[in-house]
C-alpha positions in Angstrom: -11.1 115.4 180.9 -12.4 117.2 177.9 -8.9 118.1 176.8 -7.8 114.5 177.0 -10.7 113.4 174.9 -10.0 116.2 172.4 -6.3 115.2 172.3 -7.3 111.6 171.6 -9.7 112.6 168.8 -7.0 114.8 167.2 -4.5 111.8 167.2 -7.1 109.5 165.6 -7.9 112.1 163.0 -4.3 112.7 162.3 -3.7 109.0 161.7 -6.8 108.7 159.5 -5.9 111.6 157.2 -2.1 111.0 157.1 -1.7 107.2 157.2 -0.1 107.2 153.7 2.5 109.7 154.9 3.0 107.8 158.1 3.7 104.6 156.1 6.3 106.4 154.1 7.9 107.9 157.2 8.0 104.5 158.9 9.6 103.1 155.8 12.1 105.9 155.8 13.0 105.2 159.4 13.5 101.5 158.8 15.6 102.0 155.7 17.5 104.8 157.3 18.5 102.7 160.3 19.4 99.8 158.1 21.6 102.0 155.9 23.2 103.6 159.0 24.1 100.2 160.4 25.5 99.2 156.9 27.6 102.4 156.6 28.8 101.9 160.2 30.0 98.3 159.4 31.6 99.4 156.2 33.5 102.2 157.9 34.7 99.7 160.5 35.9 97.3 157.9 37.7 100.0 155.9 39.4 101.4 159.0 40.4 97.9 160.2 42.2 97.4 156.8 44.0 100.8 157.1 44.6 100.9 160.9 46.5 98.1 162.8 44.4 99.0 165.9 40.9 97.5 165.7 39.8 99.4 168.7 40.2 102.8 166.9 38.1 101.4 164.0 35.4 100.1 166.3 35.1 103.3 168.3 35.1 105.5 165.2 32.4 103.4 163.5 30.2 103.8 166.6 30.5 107.6 166.4 29.6 107.5 162.7 26.5 105.3 163.4 25.4 107.6 166.3 25.6 110.7 164.0 23.7 109.1 161.2 20.9 107.8 163.5 20.6 111.3 165.1 20.1 112.8 161.6 17.4 110.2 160.9 15.6 111.0 164.1 15.6 114.8 163.5 14.5 114.3 159.8 11.7 112.0 161.0 10.4 114.7 163.4 10.5 117.2 160.6 8.5 114.9 158.3 5.9 114.4 161.0 5.3 118.1 161.0 7.1 118.7 164.3 9.5 121.2 162.8 8.7 123.7 165.5 9.5 121.1 168.2 12.7 120.3 166.4 13.7 124.0 166.2 13.0 124.5 169.9 14.9 121.4 170.6 17.9 122.6 168.6 17.6 126.1 170.1 17.7 124.7 173.6 20.5 122.3 172.8 23.0 124.6 174.4 21.2 124.8 177.7 20.2 121.1 177.5 23.8 120.2 176.8 24.9 122.1 179.9 22.3 120.5 182.1 22.9 117.0 180.9 26.6 117.5 181.0 26.4 118.6 184.6 24.0 115.8 185.6 25.9 113.1 183.7 29.4 114.4 183.9 30.8 111.0 184.5 29.3 109.7 181.3 30.7 112.7 179.4 34.1 112.3 181.0 34.2 108.6 180.0 33.1 109.5 176.5 35.9 112.0 176.0 38.3 109.6 177.6 37.2 106.9 175.1 37.9 109.2 172.2 41.4 109.9 173.5 42.1 106.3 174.1 40.8 105.2 170.7 43.0 107.6 168.8 46.0 107.6 171.1 46.0 103.8 171.0 47.9 102.9 174.2 46.7 99.3 173.7 45.3 97.1 171.0 42.9 94.2 170.9 44.0 91.3 173.1 46.8 93.2 174.6 47.6 92.3 178.2 47.3 95.4 180.4 47.2 96.4 184.0 45.4 99.4 185.3 44.1 100.3 188.8 45.3 96.8 190.1 43.2 95.1 187.4 45.1 92.8 184.9 43.6 91.3 181.8 43.3 91.2 178.0 41.5 94.0 176.2 38.5 92.7 174.4 36.6 95.8 173.3 36.2 99.5 173.9 33.0 101.4 173.6 31.9 105.0 174.1 31.7 104.6 177.9 33.9 101.6 179.0 36.6 99.2 178.1 36.0 95.4 178.4 38.9 93.5 180.0 39.1 89.8 180.4 41.0 88.8 183.5 43.2 85.6 183.6 40.6 83.9 185.9 37.8 84.5 183.3 36.1 87.6 184.7 34.8 90.3 182.4 35.6 93.7 183.8 33.9 96.7 182.3 36.3 99.5 183.2 35.3 103.1 182.7 37.4 104.9 180.2 38.2 107.8 182.6 39.8 105.4 185.1 42.1 104.1 182.4 43.0 107.6 181.3 43.6 108.9 184.8 45.7 106.0 186.2 49.0 104.6 185.2 48.6 102.0 182.4 50.9 99.0 182.1 50.9 97.3 178.7 52.8 94.0 178.9 52.4 93.0 175.2 52.6 96.2 173.2 56.2 95.5 172.0 56.0 91.7 172.1 58.3 91.2 175.1 57.4 90.2 178.6 59.9 89.5 181.4 59.4 87.0 184.3 61.6 86.5 187.3 61.8 84.3 190.4 64.3 83.6 193.2 65.8 80.2 194.1 68.0 79.5 197.2 70.9 77.2 197.5 72.9 76.1 200.6 76.1 77.9 201.6 78.2 74.7 201.0 77.3 74.8 197.3 79.1 76.7 194.7 76.9 79.6 193.4 79.0 80.1 190.3 78.4 76.5 189.2 74.7 76.9 190.1 74.4 80.0 187.9 76.0 78.2 184.9 73.6 75.3 185.4 70.6 77.5 185.6 71.6 79.4 182.4 72.0 76.1 180.5 68.6 74.8 181.8 66.7 78.0 180.9 68.1 78.2 177.4 66.7 74.7 176.7 63.2 75.7 177.5 61.0 76.4 174.4 59.6 79.9 174.5 62.5 81.6 176.4 64.2 84.3 174.3 68.0 84.4 173.8 70.3 86.7 171.9 69.5 90.4 172.9 66.9 89.3 175.4 68.9 86.5 177.0 68.3 85.4 180.6 70.0 87.2 183.5 71.0 85.2 186.5 72.8 86.8 189.5 73.2 86.4 193.2 70.5 88.5 194.8 71.1 88.1 198.6 73.2 86.3 201.1 70.3 85.4 203.4 70.6 83.7 206.8 70.2 80.2 205.6 70.6 80.4 201.8 72.3 82.1 198.9 69.4 83.5 197.0 69.9 83.6 193.2 67.6 85.8 191.1 66.5 84.5 187.7 65.2 86.8 184.9 64.1 85.7 181.5 62.1 87.1 178.5 59.3 85.6 176.4 57.8 86.7 173.0 54.1 87.6 173.5 53.6 88.0 169.8 53.7 84.2 169.5 50.8 83.9 171.9 48.9 86.6 173.9 47.2 84.1 176.2 48.2 84.5 179.8 48.0 80.7 180.3 50.8 80.2 177.8 53.0 82.7 179.5 52.4 81.1 182.9 53.1 77.6 181.5 56.5 78.8 180.2 57.3 80.4 183.6 56.2 77.2 185.4 58.3 75.0 183.0 61.4 77.2 183.6 61.0 77.0 187.4 60.3 73.2 187.3 63.4 72.5 185.1 65.6 74.7 187.2 64.7 72.9 190.4 65.1 69.5 188.8 68.5 70.4 187.4 69.8 71.7 190.7 68.6 68.7 192.7 70.0 66.3 190.0 73.4 67.9 190.2 73.7 67.7 194.0 72.7 71.2 195.0 70.8 71.6 198.3 67.6 73.6 198.4 67.4 74.2 202.2 64.3 75.3 204.0 64.1 77.7 206.8 66.1 76.6 209.9 64.4 77.0 213.3 66.8 77.0 216.3 65.4 75.8 219.7 67.1 76.9 222.9 66.4 75.4 226.3 67.5 77.7 229.2 66.5 75.2 231.9 69.5 73.7 233.8 70.5 70.2 232.6 69.9 68.6 236.0 66.4 69.9 236.3 65.7 68.8 232.8 66.9 65.2 233.5 64.8 65.2 236.7 61.7 66.3 234.7 62.3 63.5 232.1 62.6 60.9 234.9 59.4 62.1 236.5 57.6 61.8 233.2 58.8 58.2 232.8 57.7 57.3 236.3 54.2 58.6 235.5 
């Protein structure tokens, strides 16, 4: 109890005799954090102008801000007369780093993965990616996780280590994305004429690429009831990176193909179910008459 009272009195005495220094130290901390935030934002803007990938600029600016704020904290401890504490803290940094690294290995792993992703740049802002069965647009990358916006509006905070360890599919990095679907026609129809009609129909849809990335239509399978035709076409994702736009083009292509086939007399058969009755005809006729009599 006496030690507690003595400690309280020492604190009061320290503030009474050093209030001017404390005011300057507080001012130093405030100005230091404001300047560090300003420098961080300037570094981000400068890197954005020089680098096409905004994710790298954002991640690098975060590291710069963290280093500057750490310097301010250690300087503040020194100004408060806690230099011995600061020296002990720095002296034990090696052991402390080992202990924290072992206890928080996942955080350290995600941090290192974030550095690799930021400078390797496998994706850019608003790129459509798929990793670990999660598909969405990249919205931000931080020291620990990457923010992905799924097509159904969910915000997924994916740890950086998962992205680095698993196969990453980037659907928009080169500006091209391919869609495909299969349509079936009846065997009495001419598949060559159907393919010509599908090509003409797809080429008239706005957003579908031609020339080097022209549509590819070919017979995929001779199924039991239908001739299945596979349709492949490309779109330019640089014009719009919104998944809804991509899906609308795909839907328009499928709708136009179906309309064109039906309008030109092609049959789109459904599955055929065959029913067999193994009961003798006489017994079947007798059962029908009995049902009528009832």
